C-alpha angles and dihedrals in degrees: 000000000000088000092053091050093049091049091049091049092049090050093051092047090049090051093052093048090045090063113288136299110328127152129278126243131199112253128198149115124211092206116085123220095044130116091253135088103283115222121158090207092058093104093054115108117252101029116201102166136100119005134188128232094267132230135256107197124107092250096052115120139164117230145180124211116199113190117217096182094101094268095102085216119159124190122191116184146121131257142176099235094118097234116174120261111266093012124147128201135187110215095187092260102038147021116240125196125189133202137174107214133089114279091354098135098075098113136071099248096267089156091064098092091146119027131189119233109264113263 
């Protein structure tokens, strides 16, 4: 119990130092040997695993990238690219969907029945 309290306190302090109270996003990659947080369950829907410390700026968004290039790779992270909430993009090798609420990037972009080409 003490360990949980210490971890929670550290997370709160990290969030404050990071720039205020933002929202948290899930964070994982189901492909090993990448720079991301490897989790073999990352491609499961819904994903309720690892999360990052969140962001607080106006451009902060959570996202999911589902590759359709035959690799079965799924990346779930956050970024500060300012994508519109609910937007979907086709990168030419993956579908990306963006959202702006805490823990909103747990699915595999099923709502992206039509996606814009990535800018």
